[in-house]
Backbone bond lengths (Angstrom), bond angles and torsions (degrees), N, CA, C in turn:
res aa  C-N    CA-C-N  psi(-1)  N-CA   C-N-CA  omega(-1)  CA-C   N-CA-C  phi
1 I - - - 1.446 - - 1.543 105.70 -
2 T 1.215 118.14 130.47 1.513 122.79 178.95 1.518 111.22 -127.82
3 S 1.319 114.31 153.11 1.429 119.29 172.73 1.534 107.93 -142.67
4 N 1.306 118.25 156.33 1.440 122.59 175.17 1.506 115.51 -58.41
5 E 1.381 113.26 -32.74 1.438 117.30 -174.58 1.536 112.49 -86.20
6 H 1.337 118.99 -36.07 1.450 122.42 -175.04 1.501 118.37 -113.12
7 G 1.305 116.03 3.00 1.473 120.99 -174.93 1.522 111.11 64.29
8 Q 1.362 118.68 -141.68 1.477 118.28 -177.09 1.550 104.40 -87.81
9 S 1.406 112.44 129.89 1.421 120.39 178.71 1.542 112.90 -108.24
10 A 1.331 118.75 -18.92 1.402 121.01 179.97 1.482 111.17 -164.85
11 D 1.329 117.97 152.92 1.551 122.25 175.07 1.496 106.06 -74.42
12 E 1.296 115.84 157.08 1.480 121.26 174.58 1.478 110.11 -66.93
13 H 1.374 117.50 138.93 1.423 122.01 173.98 1.536 109.26 -160.87
14 S 1.360 114.50 156.85 1.450 117.18 -179.61 1.553 113.14 -79.76
15 V 1.299 112.97 146.35 1.494 119.22 176.22 1.505 110.40 -131.70
16 N 1.315 114.00 155.83 1.479 119.36 174.58 1.498 107.88 -89.49
17 S 1.361 115.63 136.65 1.398 118.60 175.51 1.575 112.93 -100.90
18 N 1.249 121.01 126.93 1.405 124.03 -177.88 1.488 113.02 -101.00
19 I 1.326 117.98 58.34 1.446 124.17 -179.98 1.494 106.34 -104.29
20 F 1.406 113.48 127.96 1.449 120.57 177.22 1.503 107.03 -152.42
21 T 1.315 114.06 170.15 1.486 119.74 178.41 1.472 108.32 -109.08
22 I 1.356 116.60 146.58 1.444 122.70 177.36 1.521 104.41 -122.76
23 T 1.311 116.97 125.93 1.424 121.80 177.71 1.539 111.92 -125.20
24 P 1.325 116.87 111.57 1.462 118.48 175.19 1.509 111.65 -71.99
25 V 1.280 115.88 151.85 1.470 121.45 176.98 1.512 109.40 -102.34
26 D 1.325 116.84 115.55 1.475 122.43 177.62 1.516 112.65 -63.54
27 M 1.350 118.82 143.98 1.467 122.40 -179.02 1.540 108.38 -159.02
28 D 1.305 113.29 152.11 1.479 116.82 166.13 1.514 107.68 -96.77
29 A 1.284 117.90 139.15 1.488 121.94 -175.87 1.543 109.76 -128.20
30 T 1.390 110.46 157.93 1.440 117.05 177.92 1.560 100.77 -132.45
31 D 1.348 116.39 162.26 1.430 119.30 173.91 1.525 114.54 -99.48
32 K 1.339 111.57 14.86 1.481 117.08 178.80 1.557 114.43 -86.66
33 I 1.286 113.99 -20.66 1.533 118.54 175.91 1.553 108.32 -137.19
34 D 1.346 113.80 161.93 1.483 118.26 175.00 1.568 111.58 -54.97
35 Q 1.267 115.99 144.12 1.449 120.80 -179.86 1.512 112.38 -123.36
36 T 1.287 119.85 141.72 1.457 124.65 -179.15 1.547 110.80 -119.05
37 L 1.334 114.97 119.06 1.427 121.72 177.40 1.621 107.29 -95.07
38 T 1.278 116.35 142.03 1.519 120.09 -176.29 1.585 104.64 -125.69
39 C 1.309 110.62 133.16 1.509 119.65 170.38 1.458 109.32 -118.07
40 N 1.360 115.71 117.53 1.452 121.07 176.22 1.474 112.04 -92.74
41 I 1.304 116.66 121.49 1.443 122.21 -179.20 1.547 109.70 -110.80
42 G 1.346 115.41 111.76 1.425 121.12 -169.38 1.484 116.13 -100.97
43 D 1.316 119.61 165.13 1.401 125.45 175.46 1.530 112.05 66.98
44 V 1.305 118.24 34.93 1.492 120.83 176.78 1.545 108.07 -116.64
45 T 1.314 112.01 147.22 1.464 118.09 175.08 1.480 117.47 -102.97
46 Q 1.433 113.63 -12.85 1.440 119.78 174.47 1.506 105.93 -142.85
47 A 1.313 116.59 156.25 1.424 121.37 -172.29 1.559 110.72 -66.74
48 V 1.311 118.71 137.66 1.421 123.95 176.26 1.528 107.84 -100.37
49 D 1.421 115.90 156.34 1.483 121.50 175.71 1.562 104.31 -75.43
50 V 1.330 113.82 129.50 1.452 120.77 174.75 1.412 111.58 -112.78
51 S 1.348 118.93 135.38 1.452 120.80 176.64 1.514 107.16 -124.06
52 W 1.311 114.67 141.13 1.453 123.48 178.17 1.547 103.52 -113.96
53 K 1.387 113.54 145.48 1.427 120.66 -174.93 1.544 110.37 -113.29
54 D 1.310 119.04 144.59 1.447 123.63 173.80 1.495 110.67 -76.66
55 P 1.296 118.55 175.68 1.496 119.83 178.23 1.536 116.75 -58.24
56 S 1.390 116.52 -26.84 1.434 121.50 178.30 1.527 113.08 -86.32
57 G 1.379 117.41 -4.85 1.403 118.11 -179.96 1.583 113.63 101.45
58 G 1.298 116.59 -7.54 1.429 122.01 178.74 1.452 113.80 -77.85
59 D 1.360 116.23 157.52 1.431 121.60 178.65 1.488 113.51 -65.59
60 I 1.326 122.16 135.88 1.381 126.66 173.40 1.563 105.07 -92.84
61 T 1.296 115.01 130.24 1.502 122.98 178.79 1.499 109.67 -113.68
62 D 1.326 115.18 141.13 1.424 121.76 -177.58 1.500 112.45 -54.58
63 G 1.372 117.31 130.01 1.440 121.83 176.60 1.506 116.60 84.09
64 N 1.274 118.90 -1.39 1.463 123.36 179.02 1.480 115.91 -110.64
65 G 1.304 118.95 135.98 1.454 122.02 172.94 1.544 114.31 70.12
66 G 1.361 114.30 21.21 1.466 115.67 178.31 1.542 114.53 88.34
67 Y 1.315 114.54 13.50 1.497 120.03 -175.69 1.555 110.55 -116.77
68 T 1.310 115.00 143.20 1.500 123.69 172.74 1.512 107.99 -126.36
69 V 1.338 115.39 120.22 1.442 121.06 -179.21 1.529 109.36 -109.20
70 T 1.336 113.74 136.34 1.447 121.13 172.53 1.551 109.67 -126.61
71 Q 1.346 112.26 120.04 1.509 116.96 -175.11 1.525 108.90 -67.10
72 G 1.294 119.21 -41.84 1.453 122.85 -175.98 1.543 112.43 84.71
73 T 1.320 116.63 162.89 1.471 122.40 179.29 1.526 108.34 -120.12
74 V 1.323 117.50 165.52 1.447 121.90 178.75 1.572 110.26 -83.24
75 D 1.300 114.29 124.39 1.496 119.18 -178.66 1.536 108.73 -88.22
76 L 1.315 115.81 178.96 1.480 123.47 -178.60 1.546 113.14 -58.32
77 S 1.307 116.29 -25.43 1.511 119.69 -179.14 1.499 110.14 -93.16
78 K 1.320 119.30 12.01 1.480 124.49 174.13 1.536 110.90 68.73
79 V 1.371 115.33 37.94 1.463 119.87 178.80 1.542 108.27 -123.29
80 Q 1.309 115.64 131.13 1.461 120.63 175.45 1.575 104.55 -106.68
81 K 1.305 116.02 130.41 1.482 122.43 177.66 1.507 109.77 -110.39
82 S 1.321 116.25 107.27 1.402 123.89 173.56 1.475 109.96 -95.36
83 T 1.370 118.08 140.06 1.433 120.51 179.22 1.486 113.91 -125.25
84 L 1.227 116.66 153.33 1.498 124.28 172.93 1.512 109.35 -130.35
85 T 1.311 118.58 114.71 1.414 126.07 175.00 1.483 112.76 -97.92
86 I 1.302 117.06 127.26 1.468 122.89 -178.76 1.529 107.96 -116.16
87 T 1.322 116.01 128.76 1.493 119.44 -177.49 1.542 108.59 -70.87
88 A 1.327 113.72 153.27 1.474 119.06 179.09 1.531 110.79 -57.36
89 A 1.340 118.16 -40.45 1.487 121.96 178.35 1.542 109.73 -58.62
90 T 1.355 118.01 -41.81 1.445 117.90 -179.30 1.504 111.08 -68.58
91 L 1.378 114.33 -41.42 1.500 117.67 178.34 1.532 110.57 -58.79
92 Q 1.267 117.21 -41.87 1.453 123.10 -174.20 1.567 110.30 -63.71
93 G 1.334 114.17 -24.46 1.491 118.94 178.70 1.537 114.56 -87.52
94 L 1.351 118.23 -2.52 1.450 122.73 -179.47 1.501 110.00 -89.52
95 T 1.304 117.86 144.30 1.450 124.88 174.45 1.536 110.76 -71.51
96 P 1.331 118.72 156.86 1.484 120.19 174.48 1.474 114.06 -54.90
97 A 1.399 118.96 -38.55 1.434 121.77 178.69 1.548 112.46 -61.44
98 V 1.348 114.15 -43.82 1.439 119.44 176.81 1.561 112.11 -64.93
99 M 1.291 116.21 -37.95 1.461 119.61 -178.85 1.568 110.00 -66.18
100 A 1.300 115.55 -32.55 1.479 120.76 175.70 1.557 112.93 -62.67
101 T 1.329 116.10 -33.68 1.443 120.42 -179.47 1.551 113.66 -72.52
102 L 1.354 114.31 -17.60 1.439 116.49 -178.34 1.533 113.21 -85.34
103 R 1.261 114.99 4.20 1.505 121.96 -179.29 1.537 110.09 -76.83
């Protein structure tokens, strides 16, 4: 790699590019029943690590706090579908402002 300002800064080498698309799935939700959010991650050839965040920004872990996380696998169309299921009891404890961020 060379530049006019710094000369040669590195030898040529191959790198992996981590570019993919993330498409949220719109839905209407109620706090009367468990709800599942789905995130479609496209243009991937192998599964990526997906993390979901709670309202305070902390990591959601599978089976804790009324949450179930599924990482998903890459299908033939190169899409990985990760899901987050939130129990009705957990949803009922969230404020309207927090509920709006889950859209």
